[in-house]
C-alpha positions in Angstrom: -24.4 -90.8 -3.1 -22.7 -91.0 -6.4 -24.4 -90.1 -9.6 -28.2 -90.2 -10.0 -28.0 -93.1 -12.5 -26.6 -95.3 -9.7 -29.6 -94.7 -7.5 -32.1 -95.0 -10.3 -30.7 -98.3 -11.6 -30.4 -99.9 -8.2 -33.8 -98.5 -7.0 -35.6 -99.8 -10.1 -33.8 -103.2 -10.1 -34.2 -104.0 -6.4 -37.1 -101.9 -5.0 -39.6 -101.6 -7.9 -40.4 -105.3 -7.6 -43.2 -107.5 -6.3 -41.1 -108.6 -3.3 -42.3 -106.0 -0.8 -45.6 -105.1 0.8 -46.7 -102.7 -1.9 -47.2 -103.2 -5.6 -44.6 -102.0 -8.2 -46.7 -98.9 -9.0 -46.4 -97.7 -5.4 -42.6 -97.6 -5.5 -42.7 -95.9 -8.9 -44.9 -93.1 -7.5 -42.7 -92.7 -4.3 -39.3 -92.8 -5.9 -38.6 -89.2 -4.9 -39.1 -89.9 -1.2 -36.5 -92.7 -1.3 -34.1 -90.6 -3.3 -34.5 -87.7 -0.9 -33.7 -89.7 2.2 -30.8 -91.5 0.5 -29.3 -88.1 -0.4 -29.5 -87.2 3.3 -27.9 -90.4 4.2 -25.1 -90.0 1.7 -24.3 -86.5 3.1 -24.2 -87.7 6.7 -22.4 -91.0 6.1 -18.7 -90.9 7.0 -17.6 -94.3 5.9 -18.7 -98.0 6.2 -21.8 -97.9 8.4 -24.0 -100.3 10.4 -27.6 -99.5 9.5 -30.9 -100.5 10.9 -34.1 -100.1 8.8 -37.3 -100.2 10.8 -40.1 -101.5 8.7 -40.2 -102.3 5.0 -36.6 -103.0 4.3 -36.2 -100.8 1.2 -33.6 -98.4 2.8 -31.7 -101.4 4.2 -31.5 -102.9 0.8 -30.5 -99.6 -0.8 -27.6 -98.9 1.5 -26.4 -102.5 1.1 -26.5 -102.3 -2.7 -25.2 -98.8 -3.1 -22.5 -98.7 -0.5 -21.9 -102.2 0.8 -22.9 -101.1 4.2 -24.1 -103.6 6.8 -27.9 -103.5 6.9 -30.4 -105.0 9.3 -34.2 -104.8 8.8 -36.6 -105.1 11.8 -40.3 -105.5 11.0 -43.3 -107.9 11.6 -42.0 -111.1 10.2 -43.0 -111.7 6.6 -41.4 -114.8 5.0 -41.6 -113.5 1.5 -40.0 -110.1 2.2 -37.4 -111.5 4.7 -36.4 -114.2 2.2 -35.9 -111.6 -0.5 -33.8 -109.3 1.8 -31.7 -112.2 3.1 -31.0 -113.3 -0.4 -29.6 -109.9 -1.1 -27.3 -109.8 2.0 -29.6 -108.0 4.4 -30.0 -109.3 8.0 -33.6 -109.5 9.2 -35.2 -109.7 12.6 -38.9 -110.0 13.6 -40.2 -107.1 15.7 -43.8 -106.1 16.4 -43.3 -102.6 17.6 -46.7 -102.6 19.3 -45.4 -105.3 21.6 -41.9 -103.8 22.0 -40.4 -107.0 23.1 -37.4 -106.9 20.9 -34.2 -105.9 22.7 -31.8 -104.3 20.2 -28.1 -104.5 20.8 -26.8 -101.5 22.7 -24.6 -99.0 20.9 -24.8 -101.1 17.7 -26.0 -98.8 14.8 -24.5 -95.8 13.1 -27.8 -95.0 11.4 -31.4 -95.9 11.8 -34.0 -95.3 9.1 -37.5 -94.9 10.6 -39.5 -93.6 7.7 -43.3 -93.7 7.3 -43.7 -96.2 10.2 -44.5 -94.2 13.3 -48.0 -93.2 12.1 -49.0 -96.8 12.0 -48.2 -97.6 15.6 -50.9 -97.2 18.3 -48.3 -96.7 21.0 -46.6 -93.6 22.5 -43.8 -92.6 20.1 -41.3 -91.8 22.8 -41.4 -95.5 24.0 -40.1 -96.6 20.5 -37.6 -93.8 20.4 -36.2 -94.9 23.8 -35.5 -98.3 22.3 -33.8 -96.8 19.2 -31.8 -94.4 21.4 -30.2 -97.3 23.2 -29.4 -99.0 19.9 -27.4 -96.1 18.5 -23.7 -95.7 18.7 -22.5 -92.4 20.3 -23.0 -89.9 17.5 -25.4 -92.2 15.7 -28.3 -90.8 13.7 -32.0 -91.5 13.2 -33.5 -90.4 9.9 -37.3 -90.2 10.6 -40.2 -89.1 8.5 -43.9 -89.0 9.2 -47.0 -87.6 7.4 -47.9 -84.1 8.6 -51.2 -83.8 10.4 -51.8 -80.2 9.1 -50.9 -80.9 5.5 -53.1 -79.4 2.8 -54.1 -82.9 1.8 -55.4 -83.6 5.3 -57.1 -80.3 5.6 -58.9 -81.0 2.4 -60.0 -84.4 3.7 -61.2 -82.9 7.0 -63.3 -80.3 5.2 -65.0 -82.9 3.0 -65.3 -85.5 5.7 -63.0 -87.9 4.0 -61.5 -90.4 6.5 -57.9 -89.7 7.5 -57.3 -92.0 10.4 -57.6 -95.7 10.7 -58.9 -97.5 13.8 -56.4 -98.2 16.6 -55.5 -101.8 16.0 -52.4 -103.9 16.0 -51.0 -104.6 12.5 -51.1 -108.1 11.2 -49.1 -109.8 8.5 -51.9 -109.7 5.9 -53.5 -106.4 7.0 -52.3 -102.8 7.0 -53.0 -101.0 10.3 -53.3 -97.7 8.4 -52.5 -94.3 9.8 -53.7 -94.4 13.4 -52.1 -91.2 14.4 -50.3 -88.2 12.7 -48.0 -85.6 14.2 -47.4 -81.9 14.0 -43.8 -80.8 14.1 -44.2 -79.7 17.7 -45.8 -83.0 18.7 -43.0 -85.1 17.1 -40.3 -82.9 18.6 -41.9 -83.4 22.1 -41.9 -87.2 21.6 -38.2 -87.2 20.6 -37.2 -85.0 23.6 -39.3 -87.2 25.9 -37.2 -90.1 24.8 -34.0 -88.3 26.0 -32.5 -87.0 22.8 -30.8 -83.6 23.1 -30.1 -83.0 19.4 -32.9 -83.1 16.8 -33.6 -81.1 13.7 -37.4 -81.4 13.1 -38.9 -79.6 10.1 -41.7 -79.7 7.5 -40.9 -80.9 4.0 -42.6 -81.4 0.7 -42.8 -85.0 -0.6 -43.2 -85.1 -4.4 -45.4 -88.1 -5.4 -48.1 -89.2 -7.7 -51.4 -90.0 -6.1 -53.7 -92.8 -7.3 -56.5 -90.2 -7.6 -56.4 -87.8 -10.5 -58.3 -85.3 -8.4 -55.7 -85.4 -5.7 -52.9 -84.9 -8.3 -54.8 -81.8 -9.6 -55.3 -80.4 -6.1 -51.6 -81.0 -5.3 -50.5 -79.0 -8.3 -53.1 -76.2 -7.7 -52.1 -75.9 -4.0 -48.4 -76.2 -4.5 -47.7 -72.4 -4.1 -49.3 -72.7 -0.6 -46.4 -74.9 0.4 -44.5 -71.7 1.1 -46.3 -71.9 4.4 -44.3 -74.7 6.2 -47.1 -76.3 8.2 -49.1 -77.0 4.9 -46.3 -79.3 3.6 -46.9 -83.0 3.3 -44.3 -84.5 5.7 -42.2 -83.9 8.7 -38.5 -84.8 8.7 -36.5 -85.4 11.8 -32.7 -85.9 11.9 -32.0 -87.1 15.4 -28.5 -87.5 16.8 -27.3 -89.4 19.8 -24.8 -87.6 22.0 -21.2 -88.4 21.2 -20.3 -89.1 24.9 -22.6 -92.2 24.7 -24.8 -91.1 27.6 -27.9 -93.2 27.8 
């Protein structure tokens, strides 16, 4: 990926702004997550790449600014965000994934970022993965992350009757649909396999972040040693690869 300063400078200049859905403080708190996935991308990338970022647009903008790669962002249309991305050389297209009406070009993309989106969609995950599978070039890769259902944070919430799930509803431009569903590693792996993928590395990972709540930050630090048990970790990471023979 180049040196850490390159990521930090670009991230703080282009991502920690008021041009996305969340406030600046959100992107400061979650910088580790973006750095982590960009490190994965840099190790898998083999040259100039055509990249699709599903939702948000931060990864699309990062790969465009860091590598000059061709980036497309697909999300529910938001004039403010789309204008900002387009002004920085990123192509945008409107796609409500709950409707699934968008037809992506077949065999178009080398990489697809699908991070922290699936949990917001009140639709079977494999139906989305099928669309993405057709959009990948042979040998193309999906980098996907979702919150872990059995994380310590969720277990704590269940014990103390703190709401974890939002109601099943379609997202709107001015309203966050929330986390309508979460996955275990086995559940996510099943959805990926159901979509027809043969190669997928699905594993639990720790996501370092600062919470809004001081109590949650304290509990995260106290419970950190328990992350030695994989299914207590905060997130699930899936690296999904399309077959090189291009079979669909």
